[in-house]
A tleap script that builds the chain and sets N, CA, C and O, in Angstrom:
source leaprc.protein.ff14SB
mol = sequence {
  NMET LYS ARG ILE VAL LEU LEU LEU VAL MET
  GLY ALA ILE GLY ALA ALA ILE PHE LEU ALA
  VAL SER PRO PHE ALA GLY ALA ARG PRO SER
  ALA ALA THR ALA THR THR VAL LYS VAL THR
  ALA LYS GLU TYR LYS PHE ILE LEU SER ARG
  LYS THR ALA PRO HIE GLY LYS VAL ILE PHE
  LYS LEU VAL ASN LYS GLY ALA LEU LYS HIE
  ASP PHE LYS ILE GLY GLY LYS LYS THR PRO
  GLN LEU ALA HIE ASN LYS THR ALA THR LEU
  THR VAL THR LEU LYS LYS GLY LYS PHE PRO
  TYR ILE CYS THR VAL ASP SER HIE ALA LYS
  PHE GLY MET LYS GLY THR PHE ARG ALA CTHR
}
set mol.1.N position { -18.321 7.489 43.703 }
set mol.1.CA position { -17.241 7.779 42.792 }
set mol.1.C position { -16.976 6.608 41.850 }
set mol.1.O position { -16.783 6.786 40.647 }
set mol.2.N position { -16.973 5.371 42.443 }
set mol.2.CA position { -16.763 4.184 41.618 }
set mol.2.C position { -17.872 4.041 40.587 }
set mol.2.O position { -17.638 3.608 39.459 }
set mol.3.N position { -19.089 4.415 40.993 }
set mol.3.CA position { -20.222 4.304 40.090 }
set mol.3.C position { -20.054 5.256 38.884 }
set mol.3.O position { -20.374 4.881 37.756 }
set mol.4.N position { -19.561 6.468 39.116 }
set mol.4.CA position { -19.330 7.441 38.039 }
set mol.4.C position { -18.266 6.916 37.081 }
set mol.4.O position { -18.427 6.995 35.863 }
set mol.5.N position { -17.185 6.382 37.631 }
set mol.5.CA position { -16.112 5.833 36.792 }
set mol.5.C position { -16.643 4.669 35.967 }
set mol.5.O position { -16.333 4.557 34.781 }
set mol.6.N position { -17.436 3.809 36.582 }
set mol.6.CA position { -18.011 2.668 35.887 }
set mol.6.C position { -18.921 3.141 34.751 }
set mol.6.O position { -18.872 2.582 33.656 }
set mol.7.N position { -19.753 4.165 34.995 }
set mol.7.CA position { -20.620 4.703 33.949 }
set mol.7.C position { -19.809 5.306 32.808 }
set mol.7.O position { -20.165 5.139 31.641 }
set mol.8.N position { -18.732 5.999 33.130 }
set mol.8.CA position { -17.874 6.580 32.088 }
set mol.8.C position { -17.223 5.494 31.243 }
set mol.8.O position { -17.178 5.608 30.018 }
set mol.9.N position { -16.721 4.450 31.877 }
set mol.9.CA position { -16.099 3.345 31.156 }
set mol.9.C position { -17.126 2.647 30.273 }
set mol.9.O position { -16.837 2.341 29.116 }
set mol.10.N position { -18.303 2.395 30.793 }
set mol.10.CA position { -19.347 1.734 30.007 }
set mol.10.C position { -19.776 2.617 28.827 }
set mol.10.O position { -20.036 2.123 27.730 }
set mol.11.N position { -19.843 3.913 29.070 }
set mol.11.CA position { -20.193 4.836 27.988 }
set mol.11.C position { -19.140 4.833 26.884 }
set mol.11.O position { -19.472 4.869 25.699 }
set mol.12.N position { -17.871 4.789 27.280 }
set mol.12.CA position { -16.790 4.756 26.298 }
set mol.12.C position { -16.819 3.460 25.497 }
set mol.12.O position { -16.611 3.477 24.284 }
set mol.13.N position { -17.074 2.337 26.165 }
set mol.13.CA position { -17.168 1.049 25.484 }
set mol.13.C position { -18.344 1.053 24.509 }
set mol.13.O position { -18.217 0.589 23.376 }
set mol.14.N position { -19.484 1.577 24.950 }
set mol.14.CA position { -20.664 1.656 24.084 }
set mol.14.C position { -20.399 2.514 22.853 }
set mol.14.O position { -20.802 2.161 21.745 }
set mol.15.N position { -19.717 3.647 23.052 }
set mol.15.CA position { -19.400 4.529 21.923 }
set mol.15.C position { -18.463 3.829 20.946 }
set mol.15.O position { -18.627 3.958 19.732 }
set mol.16.N position { -17.483 3.092 21.459 }
set mol.16.CA position { -16.547 2.375 20.598 }
set mol.16.C position { -17.265 1.312 19.787 }
set mol.16.O position { -16.984 1.146 18.600 }
set mol.17.N position { -18.189 0.589 20.409 }
set mol.17.CA position { -18.955 -0.434 19.690 }
set mol.17.C position { -19.829 0.217 18.633 }
set mol.17.O position { -19.920 -0.287 17.513 }
set mol.18.N position { -20.473 1.326 18.968 }
set mol.18.CA position { -21.316 2.029 17.990 }
set mol.18.C position { -20.510 2.452 16.771 }
set mol.18.O position { -20.943 2.261 15.635 }
set mol.19.N position { -19.350 3.022 17.008 }
set mol.19.CA position { -18.519 3.477 15.892 }
set mol.19.C position { -18.018 2.308 15.047 }
set mol.19.O position { -17.858 2.433 13.833 }
set mol.20.N position { -17.771 1.175 15.698 }
set mol.20.CA position { -17.260 0.010 14.971 }
set mol.20.C position { -18.309 -0.576 14.025 }
set mol.20.O position { -17.960 -1.092 12.963 }
set mol.21.N position { -19.571 -0.504 14.392 }
set mol.21.CA position { -20.612 -1.116 13.571 }
set mol.21.C position { -21.429 -0.088 12.792 }
set mol.21.O position { -22.283 -0.463 11.989 }
set mol.22.N position { -21.183 1.171 13.013 }
set mol.22.CA position { -21.933 2.222 12.338 }
set mol.22.C position { -21.561 2.289 10.864 }
set mol.22.O position { -20.390 2.129 10.520 }
set mol.23.N position { -22.536 2.524 9.983 }
set mol.23.CA position { -22.212 2.673 8.562 }
set mol.23.C position { -21.394 3.944 8.301 }
set mol.23.O position { -20.825 4.109 7.222 }
set mol.24.N position { -21.340 4.829 9.285 }
set mol.24.CA position { -20.572 6.062 9.128 }
set mol.24.C position { -19.159 5.933 9.658 }
set mol.24.O position { -18.382 6.884 9.573 }
set mol.25.N position { -18.807 4.774 10.204 }
set mol.25.CA position { -17.476 4.572 10.760 }
set mol.25.C position { -16.448 4.741 9.656 }
set mol.25.O position { -16.550 4.113 8.603 }
set mol.26.N position { -15.480 5.571 9.891 }
set mol.26.CA position { -14.419 5.787 8.914 }
set mol.26.C position { -14.850 6.628 7.734 }
set mol.26.O position { -14.081 6.804 6.790 }
set mol.27.N position { -16.064 7.152 7.767 }
set mol.27.CA position { -16.526 7.968 6.647 }
set mol.27.C position { -15.719 9.248 6.589 }
set mol.27.O position { -15.418 9.875 7.604 }
set mol.28.N position { -15.386 9.604 5.388 }
set mol.28.CA position { -14.624 10.835 5.166 }
set mol.28.C position { -15.461 11.754 4.302 }
set mol.28.O position { -16.341 11.299 3.571 }
set mol.29.N position { -15.189 13.054 4.383 }
set mol.29.CA position { -15.911 13.942 3.483 }
set mol.29.C position { -15.613 13.548 2.047 }
set mol.29.O position { -14.489 13.165 1.723 }
set mol.30.N position { -16.618 13.641 1.185 }
set mol.30.CA position { -16.404 13.246 -0.202 }
set mol.30.C position { -15.367 14.156 -0.854 }
set mol.30.O position { -15.268 15.340 -0.534 }
set mol.31.N position { -14.609 13.583 -1.763 }
set mol.31.CA position { -13.604 14.350 -2.488 }
set mol.31.C position { -14.324 15.365 -3.367 }
set mol.31.O position { -15.477 15.171 -3.751 }
set mol.32.N position { -13.632 16.432 -3.671 }
set mol.32.CA position { -14.221 17.457 -4.527 }
set mol.32.C position { -14.627 16.818 -5.857 }
set mol.32.O position { -13.891 16.008 -6.421 }
set mol.33.N position { -15.780 17.189 -6.333 }
set mol.33.CA position { -16.246 16.607 -7.586 }
set mol.33.C position { -15.552 17.263 -8.756 }
set mol.33.O position { -15.092 18.401 -8.669 }
set mol.34.N position { -15.482 16.539 -9.834 }
set mol.34.CA position { -14.837 17.049 -11.041 }
set mol.34.C position { -15.786 18.010 -11.759 }
set mol.34.O position { -17.007 17.907 -11.649 }
set mol.35.N position { -15.194 18.933 -12.487 }
set mol.35.CA position { -15.958 19.859 -13.314 }
set mol.35.C position { -15.854 19.385 -14.753 }
set mol.35.O position { -14.760 19.089 -15.233 }
set mol.36.N position { -16.980 19.310 -15.443 }
set mol.36.CA position { -16.981 18.890 -16.845 }
set mol.36.C position { -17.109 20.111 -17.739 }
set mol.36.O position { -17.952 20.982 -17.523 }
set mol.37.N position { -16.247 20.152 -18.752 }
set mol.37.CA position { -16.261 21.235 -19.737 }
set mol.37.C position { -16.453 20.606 -21.109 }
set mol.37.O position { -15.661 19.758 -21.519 }
set mol.38.N position { -17.495 21.014 -21.819 }
set mol.38.CA position { -17.719 20.535 -23.184 }
set mol.38.C position { -16.912 21.406 -24.136 }
set mol.38.O position { -16.962 22.635 -24.070 }
set mol.39.N position { -16.167 20.750 -25.020 }
set mol.39.CA position { -15.321 21.459 -25.978 }
set mol.39.C position { -15.735 21.038 -27.380 }
set mol.39.O position { -15.715 19.853 -27.712 }
set mol.40.N position { -16.109 22.016 -28.199 }
set mol.40.CA position { -16.441 21.757 -29.596 }
set mol.40.C position { -15.317 22.308 -30.457 }
set mol.40.O position { -14.930 23.469 -30.324 }
set mol.41.N position { -14.793 21.457 -31.350 }
set mol.41.CA position { -13.739 21.876 -32.276 }
set mol.41.C position { -14.356 22.085 -33.657 }
set mol.41.O position { -15.139 21.265 -34.137 }
set mol.42.N position { -13.986 23.199 -34.279 }
set mol.42.CA position { -14.404 23.523 -35.648 }
set mol.42.C position { -13.211 24.163 -36.336 }
set mol.42.O position { -12.203 24.449 -35.689 }
set mol.43.N position { -13.312 24.388 -37.625 }
set mol.43.CA position { -12.245 25.110 -38.307 }
set mol.43.C position { -12.395 26.588 -37.981 }
set mol.43.O position { -13.485 27.106 -38.219 }
set mol.44.N position { -11.537 27.229 -37.525 }
set mol.44.CA position { -10.331 27.033 -36.750 }
set mol.44.C position { -10.544 27.653 -35.394 }
set mol.44.O position { -9.946 28.677 -35.064 }
set mol.45.N position { -11.404 27.027 -34.607 }
set mol.45.CA position { -11.702 27.557 -33.277 }
set mol.45.C position { -12.179 26.452 -32.358 }
set mol.45.O position { -12.614 25.388 -32.797 }
set mol.46.N position { -12.082 26.736 -31.068 }
set mol.46.CA position { -12.672 25.901 -30.024 }
set mol.46.C position { -13.803 26.689 -29.391 }
set mol.46.O position { -13.703 27.904 -29.219 }
set mol.47.N position { -14.870 26.004 -29.047 }
set mol.47.CA position { -15.956 26.597 -28.277 }
set mol.47.C position { -16.053 25.790 -26.985 }
set mol.47.O position { -16.373 24.602 -27.014 }
set mol.48.N position { -15.777 26.438 -25.855 }
set mol.48.CA position { -15.830 25.785 -24.545 }
set mol.48.C position { -17.125 26.168 -23.840 }
set mol.48.O position { -17.559 27.318 -23.911 }
set mol.49.N position { -17.736 25.209 -23.163 }
set mol.49.CA position { -18.971 25.494 -22.428 }
set mol.49.C position { -18.707 26.427 -21.258 }
set mol.49.O position { -19.616 27.102 -20.776 }
set mol.50.N position { -17.471 26.463 -20.805 }
set mol.50.CA position { -17.051 27.409 -19.763 }
set mol.50.C position { -15.549 27.598 -19.884 }
set mol.50.O position { -14.835 26.692 -20.314 }
set mol.51.N position { -15.071 28.772 -19.504 }
set mol.51.CA position { -13.645 29.085 -19.625 }
set mol.51.C position { -12.939 29.136 -18.278 }
set mol.51.O position { -11.737 29.393 -18.207 }
set mol.52.N position { -13.700 28.887 -17.196 }
set mol.52.CA position { -13.114 28.807 -15.857 }
set mol.52.C position { -13.768 27.648 -15.110 }
set mol.52.O position { -14.885 27.234 -15.419 }
set mol.53.N position { -13.041 27.142 -14.124 }
set mol.53.CA position { -13.562 26.084 -13.262 }
set mol.53.C position { -12.791 26.122 -11.955 }
set mol.53.O position { -11.683 26.656 -11.906 }
set mol.54.N position { -13.361 25.563 -10.899 }
set mol.54.CA position { -12.589 25.450 -9.666 }
set mol.54.C position { -11.366 24.563 -9.906 }
set mol.54.O position { -11.423 23.612 -10.686 }
set mol.55.N position { -10.260 24.882 -9.230 }
set mol.55.CA position { -9.066 24.056 -9.404 }
set mol.55.C position { -9.366 22.631 -8.932 }
set mol.55.O position { -10.253 22.409 -8.108 }
set mol.56.N position { -8.626 21.695 -9.458 }
set mol.56.CA position { -8.863 20.284 -9.167 }
set mol.56.C position { -9.078 19.529 -10.452 }
set mol.56.O position { -8.550 19.896 -11.502 }
set mol.57.N position { -9.865 18.462 -10.363 }
set mol.57.CA position { -10.089 17.610 -11.530 }
set mol.57.C position { -11.064 18.283 -12.493 }
set mol.57.O position { -12.158 18.695 -12.109 }
set mol.58.N position { -10.636 18.385 -13.765 }
set mol.58.CA position { -11.482 18.946 -14.816 }
set mol.58.C position { -11.545 17.918 -15.948 }
set mol.58.O position { -10.518 17.420 -16.410 }
set mol.59.N position { -12.750 17.616 -16.378 }
set mol.59.CA position { -12.964 16.665 -17.463 }
set mol.59.C position { -13.376 17.452 -18.701 }
set mol.59.O position { -14.422 18.101 -18.721 }
set mol.60.N position { -12.536 17.384 -19.736 }
set mol.60.CA position { -12.828 18.046 -20.998 }
set mol.60.C position { -13.409 17.004 -21.953 }
set mol.60.O position { -12.760 16.000 -22.249 }
set mol.61.N position { -14.631 17.242 -22.435 }
set mol.61.CA position { -15.284 16.337 -23.376 }
set mol.61.C position { -15.274 17.013 -24.745 }
set mol.61.O position { -16.016 17.965 -24.989 }
set mol.62.N position { -14.423 16.505 -25.629 }
set mol.62.CA position { -14.212 17.104 -26.943 }
set mol.62.C position { -15.044 16.406 -28.001 }
set mol.62.O position { -15.103 15.177 -28.050 }
set mol.63.N position { -15.687 17.197 -28.847 }
set mol.63.CA position { -16.354 16.677 -30.046 }
set mol.63.C position { -15.851 17.505 -31.222 }
set mol.63.O position { -15.776 18.732 -31.142 }
set mol.64.N position { -15.509 16.831 -32.305 }
set mol.64.CA position { -15.037 17.522 -33.500 }
set mol.64.C position { -16.203 17.707 -34.462 }
set mol.64.O position { -16.692 16.740 -35.046 }
set mol.65.N position { -16.642 18.937 -34.623 }
set mol.65.CA position { -17.710 19.275 -35.568 }
set mol.65.C position { -17.139 19.831 -36.873 }
set mol.65.O position { -17.888 20.226 -37.766 }
set mol.66.N position { -15.820 19.859 -36.975 }
set mol.66.CA position { -15.181 20.348 -38.187 }
set mol.66.C position { -14.984 19.238 -39.203 }
set mol.66.O position { -15.175 18.061 -38.899 }
set mol.67.N position { -14.600 19.624 -40.413 }
set mol.67.CA position { -14.332 18.653 -41.486 }
set mol.67.C position { -12.931 18.069 -41.352 }
set mol.67.O position { -12.693 16.926 -41.743 }
set mol.68.N position { -12.005 18.850 -40.801 }
set mol.68.CA position { -10.623 18.401 -40.629 }
set mol.68.C position { -10.451 17.699 -39.287 }
set mol.68.O position { -11.286 17.843 -38.394 }
set mol.69.N position { -9.364 16.938 -39.146 }
set mol.69.CA position { -9.045 16.328 -37.856 }
set mol.69.C position { -8.551 17.400 -36.893 }
set mol.69.O position { -7.858 18.338 -37.288 }
set mol.70.N position { -8.922 17.246 -35.608 }
set mol.70.CA position { -8.494 18.165 -34.559 }
set mol.70.C position { -8.175 17.376 -33.291 }
set mol.70.O position { -8.643 16.252 -33.107 }
set mol.71.N position { -7.368 17.986 -32.420 }
set mol.71.CA position { -7.123 17.450 -31.086 }
set mol.71.C position { -7.200 18.604 -30.102 }
set mol.71.O position { -7.404 19.752 -30.494 }
set mol.72.N position { -7.036 18.295 -28.829 }
set mol.72.CA position { -7.133 19.309 -27.774 }
set mol.72.C position { -6.051 19.013 -26.754 }
set mol.72.O position { -5.985 17.908 -26.215 }
set mol.73.N position { -5.198 20.001 -26.487 }
set mol.73.CA position { -4.102 19.828 -25.540 }
set mol.73.C position { -4.196 20.896 -24.458 }
set mol.73.O position { -4.335 22.087 -24.735 }
set mol.74.N position { -4.113 20.418 -23.195 }
set mol.74.CA position { -4.123 21.328 -22.048 }
set mol.74.C position { -3.466 20.617 -20.862 }
set mol.74.O position { -3.596 19.402 -20.711 }
set mol.75.N position { -2.781 21.360 -20.044 }
set mol.75.CA position { -2.207 20.815 -18.816 }
set mol.75.C position { -1.262 19.648 -19.032 }
set mol.75.O position { -1.164 18.762 -18.183 }
set mol.76.N position { -0.557 19.639 -20.177 }
set mol.76.CA position { 0.398 18.570 -20.460 }
set mol.76.C position { -0.232 17.293 -20.986 }
set mol.76.O position { 0.469 16.300 -21.181 }
set mol.77.N position { -1.535 17.293 -21.219 }
set mol.77.CA position { -2.211 16.115 -21.773 }
set mol.77.C position { -2.889 16.489 -23.088 }
set mol.77.O position { -3.210 17.652 -23.335 }
set mol.78.N position { -3.098 15.469 -23.928 }
set mol.78.CA position { -3.649 15.726 -25.247 }
set mol.78.C position { -4.559 14.576 -25.673 }
set mol.78.O position { -4.284 13.412 -25.382 }
set mol.79.N position { -5.637 14.915 -26.358 }
set mol.79.CA position { -6.512 13.889 -26.937 }
set mol.79.C position { -5.874 13.374 -28.225 }
set mol.79.O position { -4.963 14.006 -28.760 }
set mol.80.N position { -6.338 12.252 -28.718 }
set mol.80.CA position { -5.910 11.848 -30.066 }
set mol.80.C position { -6.555 12.774 -31.095 }
set mol.80.O position { -7.487 13.516 -30.782 }
set mol.81.N position { -6.053 12.721 -32.310 }
set mol.81.CA position { -6.681 13.489 -33.381 }
set mol.81.C position { -8.025 12.843 -33.710 }
set mol.81.O position { -8.127 11.627 -33.867 }
set mol.82.N position { -9.041 13.680 -33.810 }
set mol.82.CA position { -10.390 13.180 -34.029 }
set mol.82.C position { -10.915 13.588 -35.389 }
set mol.82.O position { -10.739 14.727 -35.820 }
set mol.83.N position { -11.559 12.650 -36.060 }
set mol.83.CA position { -12.234 12.943 -37.321 }
set mol.83.C position { -13.592 13.584 -37.012 }
set mol.83.O position { -13.990 13.684 -35.851 }
set mol.84.N position { -14.290 14.011 -38.054 }
set mol.84.CA position { -15.600 14.652 -37.934 }
set mol.84.C position { -16.557 13.802 -37.099 }
set mol.84.O position { -16.680 12.596 -37.311 }
set mol.85.N position { -17.230 14.450 -36.146 }
set mol.85.CA position { -18.238 13.863 -35.250 }
set mol.85.C position { -17.693 12.838 -34.261 }
set mol.85.O position { -18.478 12.160 -33.598 }
set mol.86.N position { -16.393 12.707 -34.144 }
set mol.86.CA position { -15.808 11.792 -33.162 }
set mol.86.C position { -15.607 12.552 -31.851 }
set mol.86.O position { -15.519 13.780 -31.838 }
set mol.87.N position { -15.534 11.797 -30.745 }
set mol.87.CA position { -15.398 12.406 -29.423 }
set mol.87.C position { -14.235 11.793 -28.652 }
set mol.87.O position { -13.788 10.683 -28.941 }
set mol.88.N position { -13.761 12.539 -27.673 }
set mol.88.CA position { -12.727 12.059 -26.756 }
set mol.88.C position { -12.903 12.782 -25.433 }
set mol.88.O position { -13.440 13.888 -25.373 }
set mol.89.N position { -12.442 12.138 -24.383 }
set mol.89.CA position { -12.502 12.723 -23.047 }
set mol.89.C position { -11.093 12.836 -22.499 }
set mol.89.O position { -10.300 11.899 -22.589 }
set mol.90.N position { -10.792 13.992 -21.930 }
set mol.90.CA position { -9.471 14.265 -21.369 }
set mol.90.C position { -9.672 14.746 -19.931 }
set mol.90.O position { -10.374 15.728 -19.692 }
set mol.91.N position { -9.054 14.047 -18.976 }
set mol.91.CA position { -9.167 14.430 -17.570 }
set mol.91.C position { -7.826 14.954 -17.098 }
set mol.91.O position { -6.808 14.274 -17.222 }
set mol.92.N position { -7.825 16.162 -16.555 }
set mol.92.CA position { -6.604 16.770 -16.025 }
set mol.92.C position { -6.885 17.322 -14.637 }
set mol.92.O position { -8.017 17.680 -14.311 }
set mol.93.N position { -5.845 17.384 -13.834 }
set mol.93.CA position { -5.947 18.013 -12.523 }
set mol.93.C position { -5.179 19.324 -12.593 }
set mol.93.O position { -3.971 19.343 -12.829 }
set mol.94.N position { -5.900 20.413 -12.384 }
set mol.94.CA position { -5.314 21.747 -12.527 }
set mol.94.C position { -5.211 22.442 -11.178 }
set mol.94.O position { -6.141 22.414 -10.372 }
set mol.95.N position { -4.069 23.063 -10.952 }
set mol.95.CA position { -3.902 23.940 -9.790 }
set mol.95.C position { -4.486 25.287 -10.162 }
set mol.95.O position { -4.860 25.510 -11.313 }
set mol.96.N position { -4.566 26.182 -9.200 }
set mol.96.CA position { -5.053 27.527 -9.509 }
set mol.96.C position { -4.111 28.170 -10.515 }
set mol.96.O position { -2.891 28.069 -10.389 }
set mol.97.N position { -4.685 28.828 -11.510 }
set mol.97.CA position { -3.862 29.522 -12.489 }
set mol.97.C position { -4.483 29.495 -13.868 }
set mol.97.O position { -5.635 29.100 -14.050 }
set mol.98.N position { -3.681 29.931 -14.845 }
set mol.98.CA position { -4.118 29.984 -16.241 }
set mol.98.C position { -3.404 28.887 -17.018 }
set mol.98.O position { -2.212 28.646 -16.829 }
set mol.99.N position { -4.160 28.223 -17.901 }
set mol.99.CA position { -3.633 27.098 -18.655 }
set mol.99.C position { -3.953 27.282 -20.141 }
set mol.99.O position { -5.122 27.305 -20.524 }
set mol.100.N position { -2.925 27.413 -20.971 }
set mol.100.CA position { -3.187 27.529 -22.404 }
set mol.100.C position { -3.672 26.196 -22.968 }
set mol.100.O position { -3.246 25.129 -22.526 }
set mol.101.N position { -4.560 26.274 -23.937 }
set mol.101.CA position { -4.990 25.087 -24.669 }
set mol.101.C position { -4.826 25.350 -26.155 }
set mol.101.O position { -4.950 26.486 -26.615 }
set mol.102.N position { -4.544 24.278 -26.910 }
set mol.102.CA position { -4.309 24.426 -28.350 }
set mol.102.C position { -4.743 23.155 -29.085 }
set mol.102.O position { -4.939 22.098 -28.484 }
set mol.103.N position { -4.883 23.294 -30.393 }
set mol.103.CA position { -4.966 22.161 -31.302 }
set mol.103.C position { -3.563 22.006 -31.856 }
set mol.103.O position { -3.002 22.960 -32.395 }
set mol.104.N position { -2.987 20.815 -31.730 }
set mol.104.CA position { -1.592 20.617 -32.150 }
set mol.104.C position { -1.472 20.172 -33.603 }
set mol.104.O position { -0.361 19.953 -34.087 }
set mol.105.N position { -2.596 20.035 -34.309 }
set mol.105.CA position { -2.562 19.594 -35.702 }
set mol.105.C position { -2.040 20.736 -36.579 }
set mol.105.O position { -2.533 21.862 -36.515 }
set mol.106.N position { -1.029 20.420 -37.402 }
set mol.106.CA position { -0.448 21.359 -38.369 }
set mol.106.C position { -0.349 22.773 -37.796 }
set mol.106.O position { 0.273 22.981 -36.755 }
set mol.107.N position { -0.958 23.737 -38.471 }
set mol.107.CA position { -0.893 25.140 -38.051 }
set mol.107.C position { -2.211 25.610 -37.445 }
set mol.107.O position { -2.489 26.810 -37.429 }
set mol.108.N position { -3.023 24.688 -36.948 }
set mol.108.CA position { -4.353 25.055 -36.474 }
set mol.108.C position { -4.317 26.099 -35.354 }
set mol.108.O position { -5.148 27.007 -35.336 }
set mol.109.N position { -3.375 25.985 -34.425 }
set mol.109.CA position { -3.280 26.979 -33.344 }
set mol.109.C position { -2.958 28.354 -33.923 }
set mol.109.O position { -3.491 29.369 -33.473 }
set mol.110.N position { -2.094 28.376 -34.908 }
set mol.110.CA position { -1.726 29.647 -35.559 }
set mol.110.C position { -2.955 30.315 -36.195 }
set mol.110.O position { -3.053 31.541 -36.238 }
set mol.111.N position { -3.881 29.495 -36.683 }
set mol.111.CA position { -5.089 30.025 -37.324 }
set mol.111.C position { -6.213 30.326 -36.337 }
set mol.111.O position { -7.289 30.762 -36.745 }
set mol.112.N position { -5.977 30.099 -35.034 }
set mol.112.CA position { -6.959 30.495 -34.032 }
set mol.112.C position { -7.414 29.420 -33.067 }
set mol.112.O position { -8.189 29.705 -32.155 }
set mol.113.N position { -6.954 28.192 -33.243 }
set mol.113.CA position { -7.405 27.114 -32.345 }
set mol.113.C position { -6.543 27.084 -31.090 }
set mol.113.O position { -5.735 26.181 -30.877 }
set mol.114.N position { -6.750 28.112 -30.269 }
set mol.114.CA position { -6.006 28.230 -29.016 }
set mol.114.C position { -6.774 29.143 -28.081 }
set mol.114.O position { -7.686 29.860 -28.493 }
set mol.115.N position { -6.394 29.101 -26.836 }
set mol.115.CA position { -7.050 29.956 -25.851 }
set mol.115.C position { -6.430 29.716 -24.492 }
set mol.115.O position { -5.420 29.024 -24.364 }
set mol.116.N position { -7.055 30.303 -23.469 }
set mol.116.CA position { -6.581 30.156 -22.094 }
set mol.116.C position { -7.754 29.763 -21.206 }
set mol.116.O position { -8.815 30.386 -21.232 }
set mol.117.N position { -7.534 28.710 -20.416 }
set mol.117.CA position { -8.519 28.242 -19.458 }
set mol.117.C position { -8.024 28.613 -18.078 }
set mol.117.O position { -6.825 28.524 -17.813 }
set mol.118.N position { -8.925 29.031 -17.182 }
set mol.118.CA position { -8.501 29.469 -15.852 }
set mol.118.C position { -9.109 28.585 -14.773 }
set mol.118.O position { -10.315 28.338 -14.748 }
set mol.119.N position { -8.243 28.116 -13.882 }
set mol.119.CA position { -8.689 27.349 -12.715 }
set mol.119.C position { -8.608 28.281 -11.505 }
set mol.119.O position { -7.565 28.874 -11.230 }
set mol.120.N position { -9.725 28.398 -10.789 }
set mol.120.CA position { -9.809 29.342 -9.666 }
set mol.120.C position { -9.640 28.652 -8.334 }
set mol.120.O position { -9.685 29.304 -7.291 }
savepdb mol mol.pdb
quit
């Protein structure tokens, strides 16, 4: 009986030492990766590479291919106004649901620079 207890104690000590020096000690599952959405702005529309993404971190990469300045607003965040061929990156964390996006420059949204993005 003493021998069994001794083996159990030694096994527990060995396991503790292994975990302490293992490269996997304290390893956690990786966080959900971000989804990247390419957004092209033109007069007077946005073209998104995708209109849905899993909820969580979404990275919007905006490029202005229009002649006028444009910006992109979604989830309470907004890029700066961009001139022709300029780019900006906007990172937002979205819960499940629908999120309107717009260009806030002058009347651009009124002329069509708006839409709805969905996080699933």
